[in-house]
Backbone as ProteinMPNN parsed JSONL, in Angstrom:
{"seq_chain_A": "MLGWALTFFIIAIIAAVFGFGGIAAGAASIAQILFFVFLVLFVLSLIAGMIGRGKTNINV", "coords_chain_A": {"N_chain_A": [[-3.021, -4.343, -2.538], [-3.14, -1.747, -1.818], [-5.877, -1.605, -1.529], [-6.3, -3.138, 0.743], [-5.016, -1.48, 2.636], [-6.724, 0.731, 2.537], [-9.04, -0.496, 3.528], [-8.283, -1.154, 6.169], [-7.931, 1.427, 7.105], [-10.504, 2.486, 6.997], [-11.725, 0.792, 8.873], [-10.343, 1.672, 11.117], [-11.316, 4.314, 11.308], [-14.061, 3.834, 11.814], [-13.876, 2.419, 14.253], [-12.768, 4.401, 15.85], [-14.866, 6.256, 15.903], [-16.743, 4.89, 17.373], [-15.443, 4.789, 19.81], [-13.413, 2.984, 20.406], [-10.411, 3.147, 21.105], [-7.901, 1.736, 21.16], [-8.203, -0.326, 19.286], [-8.662, 1.273, 17.065], [-6.223, 2.596, 16.85], [-4.479, 0.429, 16.376], [-5.463, -0.544, 13.903], [-5.049, 1.727, 12.312], [-2.292, 1.817, 12.35], [-1.61, -0.569, 11.031], [-2.747, 0.025, 8.506], [-1.133, 2.196, 7.754], [1.35, 0.994, 7.523], [0.867, -0.887, 5.487], [0.294, 0.913, 3.435], [2.782, 2.251, 3.035], [4.37, 0.054, 2.286], [3.058, -0.576, -0.142], [3.715, 1.792, -1.538], [6.527, 1.56, -1.773], [6.784, -0.837, -3.231], [5.483, -0.056, -5.535], [7.144, 2.004, -6.567], [9.487, 0.558, -6.988], [8.554, -1.168, -8.979], [8.047, 0.693, -11.024], [10.666, 1.545, -11.539], [11.883, -0.861, -12.322], [10.404, -1.362, -14.619], [11.226, 0.763, -16.235], [13.922, 0.254, -16.572], [13.865, -2.281, -17.8], [12.628, -1.692, -20.161], [14.422, -0.67, -22.03], [15.774, -2.849, -23.018], [14.687, -4.257, -25.154], [14.903, -6.398, -27.766], [14.204, -7.356, -30.94], [14.381, -10.095, -32.848], [13.993, -11.234, -36.008]], "CA_chain_A": [[-2.444, -3.962, -1.27], [-3.712, -0.462, -1.509], [-7.238, -1.882, -1.08], [-6.208, -3.564, 2.174], [-4.706, -0.304, 3.44], [-7.944, 1.49, 2.673], [-9.945, -1.239, 4.434], [-7.883, -0.945, 7.596], [-8.141, 2.798, 7.426], [-11.941, 2.619, 7.249], [-11.947, 0.131, 10.163], [-9.803, 2.574, 12.156], [-12.227, 5.41, 11.452], [-15.268, 3.349, 12.431], [-13.529, 2.11, 15.634], [-12.565, 5.645, 16.549], [-16.167, 6.894, 16.094], [-17.421, 4.181, 18.468], [-14.684, 4.951, 21.024], [-12.44, 1.929, 20.598], [-9.15, 3.796, 20.77], [-6.854, 0.772, 20.948], [-8.447, -0.945, 17.982], [-8.478, 2.286, 16.026], [-4.773, 2.862, 16.698], [-3.889, -0.714, 15.707], [-5.879, -0.597, 12.534], [-4.399, 2.813, 11.63], [-0.87, 1.435, 12.183], [-1.574, -1.55, 9.95], [-3.042, 0.748, 7.277], [0.045, 2.964, 7.421], [2.404, 0.075, 7.117], [0.497, -1.388, 4.184], [0.416, 1.952, 2.453], [4.182, 2.456, 2.696], [4.805, -1.102, 1.517], [2.563, -0.364, -1.455], [4.501, 2.822, -2.233], [7.855, 1.038, -2.08], [6.642, -1.818, -4.365], [5.078, 0.74, -6.775], [8.34, 2.686, -7.069], [10.37, -0.494, -7.519], [7.943, -1.646, -10.205], [8.265, 1.719, -12.051], [12.058, 1.506, -11.876], [12.13, -2.093, -13.094], [9.795, -1.194, -15.947], [12.012, 1.715, -17.061], [15.138, -0.433, -16.902], [13.591, -3.353, -18.704], [12.104, -1.147, -21.436], [15.53, -0.415, -22.953], [16.435, -4.085, -23.461], [13.852, -5.06, -26.066], [15.529, -6.77, -29.049], [13.319, -8.225, -31.726], [15.095, -10.807, -33.907], [13.075, -11.907, -36.86]], "C_chain_A": [[-2.988, -2.592, -0.847], [-5.195, -0.588, -1.018], [-7.289, -2.314, 0.382], [-5.88, -2.393, 3.069], [-5.967, 0.551, 3.629], [-8.961, 0.842, 3.583], [-9.569, -1.036, 5.855], [-8.051, 0.499, 8.041], [-9.655, 3.064, 7.757], [-12.312, 1.951, 8.572], [-11.49, 1.027, 11.29], [-10.77, 3.751, 12.413], [-13.498, 5.002, 12.221], [-15.008, 3.032, 13.922], [-13.363, 3.403, 16.451], [-13.915, 6.353, 16.831], [-16.891, 6.227, 17.275], [-16.618, 4.197, 19.768], [-13.717, 3.862, 21.351], [-11.072, 2.456, 20.157], [-8.016, 2.798, 20.441], [-6.997, 0.099, 19.581], [-8.23, 0.008, 16.822], [-6.986, 2.543, 15.782], [-4.1, 1.695, 16.013], [-4.244, -0.776, 14.264], [-5.214, 0.543, 11.724], [-2.913, 2.51, 11.415], [-0.721, 0.459, 11.051], [-1.787, -0.876, 8.578], [-1.835, 1.556, 6.844], [1.164, 2.114, 6.908], [2.136, -0.445, 5.695], [0.655, -0.363, 3.076], [1.854, 2.211, 2.05], [4.773, 1.248, 1.947], [4.326, -1.007, 0.065], [3.385, 0.675, -2.217], [5.898, 2.296, -2.662], [7.767, 0.047, -3.283], [6.269, -1.107, -5.652], [6.285, 1.402, -7.366], [9.3, 1.66, -7.653], [9.845, -1.035, -8.839], [8.176, -0.612, -11.325], [9.732, 1.649, -12.492], [12.424, 0.259, -12.704], [11.565, -1.982, -14.488], [10.605, -0.279, -16.843], [13.334, 1.036, -17.46], [14.91, -1.499, -17.953], [13.114, -2.885, -20.064], [13.216, -0.959, -22.452], [16.136, -1.71, -23.54], [15.586, -4.919, -24.439], [14.573, -5.201, -27.447], [14.605, -7.728, -29.754], [14.129, -8.803, -32.887], [14.109, -11.584, -34.734], [13.826, -12.816, -37.846]], "O_chain_A": [[-3.253, -2.339, 0.329], [-5.671, 0.213, -0.213], [-8.174, -1.924, 1.144], [-6.417, -2.308, 4.174], [-6.245, 1.032, 4.727], [-9.667, 1.526, 4.324], [-10.433, -0.769, 6.691], [-8.287, 0.766, 9.219], [-9.978, 3.79, 8.698], [-13.129, 2.487, 9.32], [-12.169, 1.136, 12.311], [-11.012, 4.135, 13.557], [-13.949, 5.697, 13.131], [-15.847, 3.351, 14.765], [-13.776, 3.469, 17.609], [-14.077, 6.975, 17.881], [-17.558, 6.893, 18.067], [-17.093, 3.649, 20.764], [-13.228, 3.803, 22.479], [-10.634, 2.251, 19.025], [-7.252, 3.037, 19.506], [-6.031, -0.024, 18.827], [-7.709, -0.355, 15.768], [-6.552, 2.688, 14.64], [-3.239, 1.902, 15.158], [-3.368, -1.047, 13.443], [-4.853, 0.335, 10.565], [-2.342, 2.908, 10.4], [0.161, 0.604, 10.204], [-1.083, -1.181, 7.615], [-1.536, 1.597, 5.651], [1.852, 2.482, 5.956], [3.015, -0.45, 4.833], [1.073, -0.674, 1.96], [2.142, 2.377, 0.864], [5.603, 1.43, 1.056], [5.08, -1.316, -0.857], [3.715, 0.48, -3.387], [6.364, 2.565, -3.768], [8.575, 0.105, -4.211], [6.691, -1.51, -6.736], [6.45, 1.369, -8.586], [9.868, 1.89, -8.72], [10.636, -1.331, -9.735], [8.471, -0.996, -12.456], [10.015, 1.69, -13.69], [13.187, 0.344, -13.667], [12.177, -2.455, -15.446], [10.681, -0.491, -18.053], [13.809, 1.231, -18.579], [15.686, -1.609, -18.902], [13.198, -3.639, -21.033], [12.961, -1.081, -23.651], [16.936, -1.641, -24.474], [15.753, -6.135, -24.533], [14.796, -4.22, -28.156], [14.265, -8.787, -29.225], [14.516, -8.076, -33.802], [13.454, -12.496, -34.23], [13.2, -13.485, -38.668]]}, "name": "protein", "num_of_chains": 1, "seq": "MLGWALTFFIIAIIAAVFGFGGIAAGAASIAQILFFVFLVLFVLSLIAGMIGRGKTNINV"}
């Protein structure tokens, strides 16, 4: 997902250089949304990993 955000950010930069303001703004918005979704999922994954780490019981 972070790769997609970076891709849309690069598209936004290229569109802005060529003067396509609307396309640049749209691509930048999509990149921003994807980046924040990535951050939320990353934090949730870290929290779930820390919670799940304490529950390891090995019965042999």
